[in-house]
C-alpha positions as CSV (number, residue, x, y, z in Angstrom):
1,M,31.0,-6.2,53.2
2,A,30.7,-6.0,49.7
3,A,30.3,-2.4,49.4
4,S,32.0,0.4,47.5
5,L,32.2,4.0,49.1
6,Y,32.9,6.9,46.9
7,L,33.4,10.6,47.4
8,Y,32.0,12.4,44.4
9,G,33.4,15.9,43.7
10,T,36.1,17.7,41.3
11,A,39.5,18.8,41.7
12,G,39.9,22.4,43.3
13,C,36.4,22.3,44.6
14,H,37.2,23.5,48.5
15,L,33.9,21.9,49.8
16,C,35.3,18.5,48.7
17,E,38.2,19.3,50.3
18,Q,36.5,19.8,53.3
19,A,34.8,17.0,53.1
20,E,38.0,14.7,52.6
21,A,39.5,16.3,56.0
22,L,35.9,15.6,57.4
23,L,36.3,12.2,56.5
24,E,40.0,11.2,57.4
25,P,39.5,10.3,61.2
26,F,37.2,7.6,60.1
27,V,39.9,6.2,57.9
28,R,42.6,6.5,60.4
29,A,40.0,4.6,62.6
30,G,39.4,1.8,60.4
31,V,35.7,2.5,59.9
32,F,35.8,2.9,56.3
33,R,37.9,3.8,53.3
34,F,36.7,5.3,50.1
35,E,37.7,6.3,46.7
36,V,37.5,10.0,45.4
37,I,35.9,10.1,41.7
38,D,36.5,13.5,39.9
39,I,33.2,13.9,38.3
40,S,34.3,16.4,35.6
41,T,35.7,13.1,33.6
42,D,32.1,12.0,33.1
43,D,29.2,13.7,31.6
44,A,26.5,11.6,33.4
45,L,28.3,12.2,36.6
46,V,28.2,15.6,36.0
47,E,24.6,15.7,35.2
48,R,23.7,13.7,38.6
49,Y,26.1,15.2,41.1
50,G,27.1,18.6,39.4
51,I,25.6,21.1,41.7
52,R,25.4,18.7,44.9
53,I,29.4,17.9,45.5
54,P,30.5,16.8,47.3
55,V,28.5,13.6,47.9
56,L,29.3,10.7,49.4
57,A,27.9,7.4,48.4
58,V,28.1,3.8,49.2
59,E,26.8,1.2,46.7
60,A,26.0,-2.5,47.6
61,D,23.9,-4.9,46.0
62,G,22.8,-2.6,43.2
63,R,21.7,-0.1,45.8
64,T,23.1,3.4,46.4
65,L,22.9,5.5,49.7
66,E,23.9,9.1,49.4
67,L,25.0,11.7,52.1
68,G,24.9,15.3,50.4
69,W,26.8,18.3,51.2
70,P,26.6,19.9,53.9
71,F,27.6,17.1,56.5
72,D,29.4,17.0,59.8
73,Q,31.0,13.8,61.3
74,A,28.0,13.2,63.7
75,Q,25.6,12.9,60.2
76,V,28.6,10.8,58.6
77,W,28.5,8.3,61.4
78,S,24.6,8.1,61.2
79,W,24.8,7.7,57.5
80,W,27.5,5.2,58.0
81,S,25.5,3.3,60.3
82,Q,22.5,2.8,57.6
83,A,24.9,1.9,55.0
84,S,26.6,-0.9,57.1
85,L,22.9,-2.2,57.6
86,M,22.3,-2.0,53.9
87,C,25.4,-3.7,53.2
88,Q,24.9,-6.5,55.7
89,G,21.4,-7.2,54.2
90,S,23.0,-7.4,50.7
């Protein structure tokens, strides 16, 4: 699958830390890997995600599917199922 998975947040964000911990079982199980993106280094990202972080996003074939906080593992699984379908279609 040619997709990029990101967790947008900032350093010191306790909700972002909670999101990372919530995603760790998916990583350990080999479901997906993700890259943490610190939005504080990019004004455009701050404008887009500033009050919404943490935000989980997958990008494939020029399309983006986002999941904003709050989310739990069941919601991540449902979102990932949709994202996987989107990625397979690209």
